[in-house]
C-alpha positions as CSV (number, residue, x, y, z in Angstrom):
1,X,0.0,0.0,0.0
2,X,1.3,3.5,-0.9
3,X,1.7,6.4,1.5
4,X,-1.4,8.5,2.2
5,X,-1.8,12.1,3.4
6,X,-4.6,13.4,5.5
7,X,-5.8,16.9,4.5
8,X,-8.1,18.8,6.9
9,X,-9.9,21.9,5.9
10,X,-12.3,24.0,7.9
11,X,-15.2,25.4,5.8
12,X,-18.1,27.7,6.8
13,X,-21.5,26.6,5.7
14,X,-22.7,23.0,5.6
15,X,-23.8,23.2,2.0
16,X,-20.4,24.6,1.0
17,X,-18.6,21.8,2.8
18,X,-20.9,19.1,1.3
19,X,-20.5,20.4,-2.3
20,X,-16.8,20.7,-2.0
21,X,-16.4,17.2,-0.5
22,X,-18.6,15.8,-3.3
23,X,-16.6,17.5,-6.0
24,X,-13.3,16.3,-4.6
25,X,-14.5,12.7,-4.2
26,X,-16.1,12.7,-7.7
27,X,-12.8,13.9,-9.2
28,X,-11.1,10.9,-7.6
29,X,-8.8,13.1,-5.5
30,X,-9.6,11.4,-2.1
31,X,-9.9,7.9,-1.0
32,X,-12.2,8.9,1.9
33,X,-13.8,12.1,3.3
34,X,-15.3,12.7,6.7
35,X,-17.4,15.8,7.4
36,X,-17.8,16.9,11.1
37,X,-19.3,20.0,12.7
38,X,-16.8,22.0,14.7
39,X,-17.2,25.0,16.9
40,X,-16.4,28.3,15.3
41,X,-15.4,31.0,17.8
42,X,-16.9,34.4,17.2
43,X,-19.3,33.0,14.5
44,X,-23.1,32.6,14.7
45,X,-23.0,29.3,12.7
46,X,-20.7,26.3,13.2
47,X,-17.9,25.5,10.8
48,X,-17.4,22.1,9.1
49,X,-14.1,20.2,9.1
50,X,-13.4,18.1,6.1
51,X,-10.9,15.3,6.7
52,X,-9.7,13.9,3.4
53,X,-7.4,10.9,2.9
54,X,-5.6,11.0,-0.4
55,X,-2.5,9.3,-1.9
56,X,0.5,11.4,-0.9
57,X,1.2,12.5,-4.6
58,X,-2.3,13.9,-4.9
59,X,-2.2,16.0,-1.7
60,X,-1.0,19.1,-3.6
61,X,-4.0,18.7,-6.0
62,X,-6.4,18.4,-3.1
63,X,-5.0,21.5,-1.4
64,X,-5.2,23.5,-4.7
65,X,-8.8,22.4,-5.2
66,X,-9.6,23.6,-1.7
67,X,-8.0,26.9,-2.3
68,X,-9.7,27.3,-5.7
69,X,-13.1,26.9,-4.0
70,X,-12.7,30.4,-2.7
71,X,-14.2,29.6,0.7
72,X,-11.2,30.8,2.7
73,X,-10.6,27.3,4.1
74,X,-7.9,26.7,6.7
75,X,-5.9,23.8,5.4
76,X,-3.7,21.4,7.4
77,X,-1.9,18.3,6.1
78,X,-0.2,15.4,7.8
79,X,0.8,11.8,7.2
80,X,-2.3,9.6,7.4
81,X,-2.2,6.9,10.1
82,X,-1.1,3.5,8.7
83,X,-4.2,1.8,9.9
84,X,-6.6,3.7,7.6
């Protein structure tokens, strides 16, 4: 099995997060995606954290897709745990 990278992005708006997750998954850029509601300090609505697992070579493409969405996502990457 190849190496995987976990990419996490915080998105405002449930619909924005769902549409972005669907687009990334449909494009074959992620092996799995989890969407979870997270507290958003100083915001009236919660934020949504996307956790995407992608083959390591595709991580830059995923990060670029997140940036291109224009949603001001906070993006964090790390090596995915081996047991995923």
